[in-house]
C-alpha positions as a printed Julia matrix, in Angstrom:
425×3 Matrix{Float64}:
 -132.15  -180.92  -220.06
 -128.43  -180.51  -219.32
 -126.48  -183.16  -217.37
 -126.04  -181.03  -214.26
 -129.81  -180.9   -213.81
 -130.47  -184.64  -213.85
 -132.96  -186.03  -211.39
 -131.59  -187.2   -208.0
 -132.36  -190.86  -208.46
 -130.51  -190.95  -211.77
 -127.21  -189.66  -210.39
 -124.54  -192.26  -210.58
 -123.52  -193.94  -207.33
 -126.83  -193.43  -205.46
 -128.6   -196.45  -206.66
 -128.91  -199.74  -204.78
 -125.96  -201.25  -206.63
 -122.76  -200.11  -208.27
 -123.32  -197.47  -210.81
 -121.61  -196.66  -213.96
 -118.41  -194.75  -214.09
 -114.76  -195.56  -213.81
 -114.52  -195.28  -210.01
 -117.75  -196.94  -208.94
 -120.19  -195.62  -206.37
 -119.78  -193.72  -203.11
 -120.18  -197.0   -201.19
 -117.21  -198.39  -202.93
 -115.22  -195.3   -202.02
 -116.23  -195.51  -198.4
 -115.19  -199.18  -198.33
 -111.94  -198.19  -199.83
 -111.35  -195.85  -196.9
 -112.06  -198.79  -194.56
 -115.02  -197.08  -192.99
 -118.19  -198.88  -192.11
 -121.57  -197.33  -192.2
 -123.66  -197.48  -189.07
 -127.18  -196.7   -188.27
 -129.34  -194.73  -190.7
 -126.58  -194.2   -193.29
 -127.28  -197.68  -194.54
 -131.04  -197.32  -194.39
 -131.35  -196.02  -197.91
 -131.99  -192.8   -199.72
 -135.1   -192.02  -197.71
 -133.1   -191.37  -194.46
 -132.31  -187.79  -193.49
 -129.53  -187.03  -190.95
 -128.57  -183.64  -189.64
 -124.91  -182.81  -188.78
 -125.76  -182.89  -185.03
 -127.21  -186.33  -185.3
 -124.26  -187.48  -187.29
 -121.86  -186.21  -184.55
 -123.84  -188.06  -181.92
 -123.9   -191.26  -183.93
 -120.19  -191.2   -184.71
 -119.06  -190.11  -181.21
 -117.51  -192.92  -179.08
 -119.62  -194.52  -176.42
 -119.08  -193.23  -172.87
 -116.9   -195.34  -170.63
 -118.38  -196.6   -167.41
 -116.03  -197.09  -164.41
 -115.46  -200.64  -163.5
 -115.95  -201.63  -159.93
 -112.7   -202.75  -158.35
 -112.69  -206.03  -156.6
 -110.37  -206.59  -153.63
 -110.16  -210.28  -154.4
 -108.21  -212.03  -157.11
 -111.17  -214.05  -158.29
 -114.57  -212.77  -159.31
 -117.44  -215.24  -159.58
 -119.91  -212.96  -161.37
 -117.65  -211.09  -163.74
 -114.34  -210.98  -165.57
 -111.07  -211.11  -163.69
 -110.1   -207.71  -162.34
 -106.82  -206.89  -160.63
 -107.33  -204.4   -157.84
 -104.8   -202.71  -155.57
 -104.96  -203.79  -152.01
 -104.42  -201.05  -149.36
 -101.41  -201.46  -147.15
 -102.07  -202.39  -143.58
 -101.01  -199.84  -141.04
  -98.61  -201.0   -138.45
 -100.42  -201.39  -135.19
  -98.95  -199.23  -132.43
  -97.93  -201.04  -129.3
 -100.38  -200.8   -126.36
  -98.66  -198.0   -124.42
 -100.53  -195.42  -122.31
  -99.24  -191.86  -122.45
  -98.83  -189.75  -119.33
 -101.23  -187.26  -120.91
 -103.95  -189.93  -121.01
 -103.82  -190.53  -117.28
 -106.51  -188.79  -115.16
 -105.58  -186.23  -112.53
 -106.59  -188.52  -109.7
 -104.1   -191.22  -110.76
 -101.3   -188.69  -111.33
 -101.86  -187.3   -107.86
 -101.52  -190.8   -106.4
  -98.18  -191.16  -108.21
  -96.91  -187.77  -107.16
  -97.89  -188.57  -103.6
  -94.92  -190.97  -103.5
  -92.28  -188.4   -104.47
  -90.02  -186.61  -102.05
  -89.89  -182.84  -101.83
  -87.0   -182.24  -104.28
  -88.47  -184.51  -106.99
  -91.9   -182.9   -106.6
  -90.36  -179.49  -107.25
  -88.63  -180.84  -110.37
  -91.87  -182.31  -111.66
  -93.61  -178.95  -111.32
  -91.29  -177.54  -114.01
  -92.32  -180.08  -116.72
  -95.49  -178.44  -118.01
  -98.46  -176.39  -116.84
 -100.58  -179.41  -116.02
  -97.88  -181.04  -113.98
  -97.21  -177.76  -112.21
 -100.88  -177.51  -111.26
 -100.89  -181.07  -110.0
  -97.54  -180.83  -108.22
  -98.84  -177.84  -106.22
 -102.14  -179.45  -105.35
 -102.86  -179.0   -101.68
 -103.45  -182.71  -101.16
  -99.67  -183.24  -101.67
  -98.61  -180.48   -99.3
 -100.53  -181.4    -96.18
  -97.32  -181.74   -94.07
  -93.94  -180.13   -94.84
  -90.63  -180.14   -92.94
  -88.29  -177.27   -93.93
  -85.67  -177.89   -91.24
  -82.17  -177.44   -92.59
  -82.77  -174.79   -95.25
  -80.28  -171.93   -95.24
  -82.65  -169.25   -96.49
  -86.13  -170.27   -95.55
  -88.02  -167.11   -96.53
  -88.82  -167.86  -100.21
  -89.61  -171.5    -99.5
  -91.85  -170.6    -96.56
  -93.71  -168.09   -98.75
  -94.54  -170.76  -101.35
  -95.35  -173.51   -98.87
  -97.85  -171.33   -97.0
  -99.73  -170.76  -100.28
 -100.16  -174.48  -100.95
 -102.67  -175.0    -98.17
 -100.24  -176.77   -95.82
 -101.8   -178.09   -92.59
  -98.71  -179.31   -90.72
  -95.57  -177.11   -90.98
  -92.29  -177.87   -89.27
  -89.69  -175.2    -89.55
  -87.49  -175.08   -86.38
  -84.15  -173.25   -86.13
  -84.8   -171.43   -89.38
  -83.46  -168.11   -90.55
  -86.37  -166.22   -92.11
  -84.91  -163.03   -93.56
  -87.02  -160.09   -94.74
  -90.15  -162.13   -94.77
  -93.68  -160.85   -95.18
  -96.5   -163.2    -96.07
  -98.59  -161.68   -98.89
 -101.47  -164.13   -98.91
 -104.99  -162.82   -98.57
 -106.95  -165.93   -97.66
 -107.01  -167.77   -94.35
 -104.34  -170.41   -93.83
 -105.25  -174.02   -93.15
 -102.42  -174.66   -90.68
 -103.33  -176.9    -87.79
  -99.88  -177.66   -86.39
  -96.82  -175.38   -86.71
  -93.36  -175.49   -85.15
  -91.16  -172.38   -85.44
  -89.05  -173.13   -82.35
  -85.69  -171.33   -82.0
  -86.05  -169.59   -85.36
  -84.75  -166.16   -86.28
  -87.83  -164.31   -87.38
  -88.91  -160.75   -86.78
  -92.17  -160.05   -84.91
  -93.64  -158.29   -87.98
  -92.88  -161.35   -90.2
  -94.41  -163.68   -87.62
  -97.45  -161.47   -87.28
  -98.01  -161.52   -91.07
  -98.4   -165.31   -90.81
 -100.33  -165.67   -87.6
 -102.96  -163.08   -88.5
 -104.14  -165.51   -91.2
 -104.37  -168.45   -88.78
 -107.55  -169.39   -86.99
 -107.45  -173.22   -87.01
 -104.29  -173.83   -84.96
 -104.38  -176.77   -82.58
 -100.66  -177.14   -81.79
  -98.19  -174.26   -81.91
  -94.58  -173.85   -80.78
  -92.94  -170.42   -80.81
  -90.2   -171.29   -78.36
  -87.48  -168.62   -78.05
  -89.1   -166.08   -80.4
  -89.53  -162.39   -79.91
  -93.29  -161.74   -79.81
  -95.6   -158.73   -79.49
  -99.05  -157.89   -78.23
 -100.36  -158.07   -81.8
  -99.07  -161.66   -82.12
 -100.66  -162.66   -78.81
 -103.95  -161.11   -80.0
 -103.73  -163.21   -83.19
 -103.41  -166.33   -81.03
 -106.71  -165.41   -79.38
 -108.53  -166.15   -82.62
 -107.54  -169.84   -82.39
 -110.23  -171.15   -80.07
 -109.28  -174.79   -80.92
 -105.74  -174.41   -79.57
 -104.8   -177.52   -77.56
 -101.02  -177.29   -77.14
  -99.08  -174.02   -76.9
  -95.34  -173.68   -76.33
  -94.17  -170.13   -75.53
  -91.08  -171.16   -73.58
  -88.4   -168.45   -73.57
  -90.55  -165.88   -75.38
  -90.63  -162.17   -74.65
  -92.02  -158.86   -75.87
  -95.7   -159.07   -74.81
  -97.64  -157.6    -71.91
  -99.5   -159.25   -69.02
 -102.96  -157.96   -70.07
 -102.51  -159.33   -73.62
 -101.48  -162.69   -72.17
 -104.54  -162.77   -69.89
 -106.89  -162.05   -72.79
 -105.37  -164.77   -74.95
 -105.62  -167.38   -72.19
 -109.28  -166.52   -71.64
 -110.15  -166.88   -75.3
 -108.12  -170.07   -75.75
 -110.08  -172.03   -73.18
 -109.38  -175.43   -74.73
 -105.65  -175.5    -74.01
 -104.64  -178.88   -72.61
 -100.86  -178.42   -72.59
  -99.19  -175.08   -71.89
  -95.44  -174.44   -71.71
  -94.86  -170.88   -70.66
  -91.55  -171.36   -68.83
  -88.56  -169.04   -68.71
  -90.3   -166.1    -70.36
  -89.41  -162.47   -69.68
  -92.08  -162.26   -67.01
  -92.88  -160.05   -64.06
  -95.14  -160.86   -61.14
  -98.09  -159.56   -63.17
  -97.36  -162.04   -65.98
  -97.29  -164.95   -63.55
 -100.61  -163.86   -61.99
 -102.12  -163.51   -65.49
 -101.27  -167.18   -66.09
 -102.53  -168.67   -62.83
 -105.72  -166.62   -62.9
 -106.68  -167.17   -66.58
 -105.28  -170.52   -67.69
 -107.8   -173.02   -68.96
 -109.41  -175.01   -66.05
 -109.06  -178.15   -68.18
 -105.28  -177.97   -68.53
 -103.55  -181.27   -67.72
  -99.87  -180.45   -68.52
  -98.4   -177.16   -67.32
  -94.79  -175.92   -67.28
  -94.45  -172.8    -65.19
  -90.77  -173.09   -64.37
  -88.05  -170.45   -64.22
  -89.77  -167.7    -62.22
  -87.52  -167.81   -59.21
  -88.95  -165.03   -56.99
  -92.05  -164.29   -59.14
  -93.91  -167.52   -58.32
  -95.14  -167.67   -54.75
  -97.15  -170.1    -52.6
 -100.24  -167.98   -53.08
  -99.94  -168.39   -56.84
  -99.69  -172.15   -56.4
 -102.88  -172.13   -54.28
 -104.8   -170.22   -56.98
 -103.48  -172.55   -59.65
 -104.43  -175.74   -57.81
 -107.94  -174.46   -57.06
 -108.46  -173.39   -60.68
 -106.95  -176.45   -62.4
 -107.69  -179.59   -60.36
 -107.03  -181.98   -63.27
 -103.3   -181.33   -63.68
 -101.28  -184.48   -64.39
  -97.86  -182.95   -65.19
  -96.68  -179.87   -63.26
  -93.24  -178.26   -63.63
  -92.42  -175.62   -60.98
  -88.65  -175.9    -61.27
  -86.37  -172.94   -60.39
  -88.97  -171.38   -58.11
  -86.87  -170.37   -55.17
  -89.82  -169.1    -53.14
  -91.38  -172.54   -52.77
  -90.81  -174.61   -49.65
  -92.14  -177.85   -48.2
  -95.28  -175.9    -47.26
  -96.41  -176.28   -50.86
  -96.78  -180.06   -50.52
 -100.13  -179.98   -48.69
 -101.38  -177.63   -51.4
 -100.18  -179.82   -54.24
 -101.72  -182.86   -52.52
 -105.09  -181.66   -53.74
 -104.11  -182.61   -57.28
 -105.42  -186.17   -57.18
 -104.38  -186.92   -60.8
 -100.8   -185.65   -60.45
  -98.41  -188.12   -62.07
  -95.31  -186.05   -62.87
  -93.91  -183.32   -60.57
  -90.78  -181.28   -61.23
  -89.21  -179.33   -58.38
  -85.63  -179.09   -59.7
  -83.47  -176.33   -58.16
  -86.16  -175.29   -55.69
  -83.41  -174.9    -53.12
  -85.65  -174.15   -50.13
  -87.07  -177.7    -50.18
  -84.9   -179.98   -48.01
  -84.03  -183.59   -48.63
  -85.91  -184.78   -45.54
  -89.15  -183.27   -46.9
  -88.68  -185.04   -50.22
  -88.71  -188.44   -48.51
  -92.33  -187.88   -47.5
  -93.52  -187.27   -51.08
  -94.14  -191.0    -51.56
  -96.88  -190.95   -48.95
  -98.22  -187.5    -49.87
  -98.73  -188.24   -53.56
 -100.07  -191.78   -53.93
 -100.42  -191.62   -57.74
  -97.05  -189.98   -58.37
  -94.91  -191.8    -60.99
  -92.2   -189.34   -62.01
  -90.27  -186.89   -59.81
  -87.57  -184.45   -60.99
  -85.38  -182.98   -58.26
  -82.25  -182.09   -60.17
  -79.93  -179.93   -58.05
  -81.56  -180.85   -54.77
  -80.27  -184.37   -54.25
  -76.68  -185.44   -54.5
  -75.81  -188.69   -56.19
  -74.89  -190.25   -52.86
  -78.41  -189.61   -51.45
  -80.28  -190.43   -54.63
  -80.2   -194.18   -53.99
  -81.67  -193.75   -50.46
  -84.42  -191.53   -51.88
  -85.3   -194.15   -54.48
  -85.47  -196.71   -51.68
  -88.0   -194.57   -49.82
  -90.16  -194.23   -52.98
  -89.79  -197.48   -54.97
  -92.88  -196.82   -57.16
  -91.52  -193.39   -58.29
  -88.97  -192.88   -61.05
  -86.65  -190.08   -60.01
  -84.63  -187.8    -62.31
  -85.49  -189.7    -65.48
  -86.34  -186.71   -67.74
  -83.97  -183.72   -67.52
  -85.92  -181.78   -70.14
  -89.62  -180.96   -70.07
  -91.9   -182.49   -72.72
  -94.87  -180.23   -72.06
  -96.33  -178.93   -75.37
  -93.0   -179.39   -77.15
  -93.35  -180.72   -80.71
  -90.03  -182.57   -80.59
  -89.07  -183.46   -77.03
  -85.34  -183.43   -76.3
  -83.75  -186.82   -75.69
  -80.44  -188.03   -74.51
  -80.27  -190.72   -77.15
  -79.29  -189.41   -80.58
  -81.05  -191.0    -83.52
  -84.09  -192.15   -81.54
  -87.31  -192.81   -83.53
  -88.84  -189.58   -82.32
  -86.22  -187.37   -84.01
  -87.63  -185.25   -86.83
  -91.22  -185.83   -85.77
  -93.65  -183.13   -84.75
  -96.14  -184.06   -82.07
  -95.39  -187.76   -82.61
  -95.99  -187.59   -86.38
  -93.5   -187.1    -89.19
  -94.07  -184.77   -92.08
  -94.47  -186.29   -95.56
  -92.41  -183.71   -97.48
  -89.03  -183.16   -95.95
  -85.88  -181.38   -97.05
  -83.11  -183.88   -97.65
  -79.6   -182.44   -97.36
């Protein structure tokens, strides 16, 4: 048999030891290559290995991730150096404005004056909503503004309840609101405002309790709007004009709760005066019906006294038709405390000296133009319990009574209360 067909076990280099030949066995060659046999390769000639098995046996073992330890010493294992996370800098304990609730912000905004509140409303949408909250605009004083129309338009939409706007120039104004206004007290005395503009405001009012329209041009539509305010307590229409006697009578009948009425020096006829004395609320306690020289007669006084027995303050000044014959009629007013008969020239000084005995409860008497300064002291001696000529201006239903002393505490107030938001010039 040729050499190339020798049996497997007789091939050199496959025996258990080194075989013949100049280079030795395969084992010696593998050791020369510095490779070590592992596993079944050293098991002997009876082991069979496929190429796939060889790849698996010779492939490196998989690496398992080591658990990182945050400490520098490990009791159960080898020392491992781990990276420690950086500590975040703690932010100081500061509360942002955005974190404050609406209720707290409203309490803060409640302390701001009008100009600052308007500036705050331009910061963001939330602050604008809060700055225009109706709880902040309950009382507003716009006295002193040059052009009041735009400001009045915005203030009326905030749900204002007390509005003071005397001596204002309201140009080309027309209130465009659709809902009812919440105004309870309003002073527009001596303002320049067209009847149509005033009507656009008053037709949305039904909760008025105190109203002053002194010196304004009115209309029958405006007087009809006032009839819707059944809670009206004080009404000042002094010096007004432009409305009829029937409209006035209807308004007085509907507003049966009026306690103070100043309707002096209006553009009245005899019919207007009769509309007042025949329809004024029987519960009225303060009434100013002065300035109707020849229109107010003794018969009108009789009707008035019989209808309104609870009058405490009565101003009949500048009624030239009244004489001393009116004293027995006025004596029926048991609660009369303040009587004004200034410039009633048909009442003589001698008749005035008897007023102290006629009116036992009388405290104040105004007789400007009837008594000279030389006779005033003697009149005061006859009536020591009566103060004479103390108040030259009527206070009936006026929101801000006129006073001789400038800078008195009542200045800027409206019906004895100041407004929270006020224009500062």
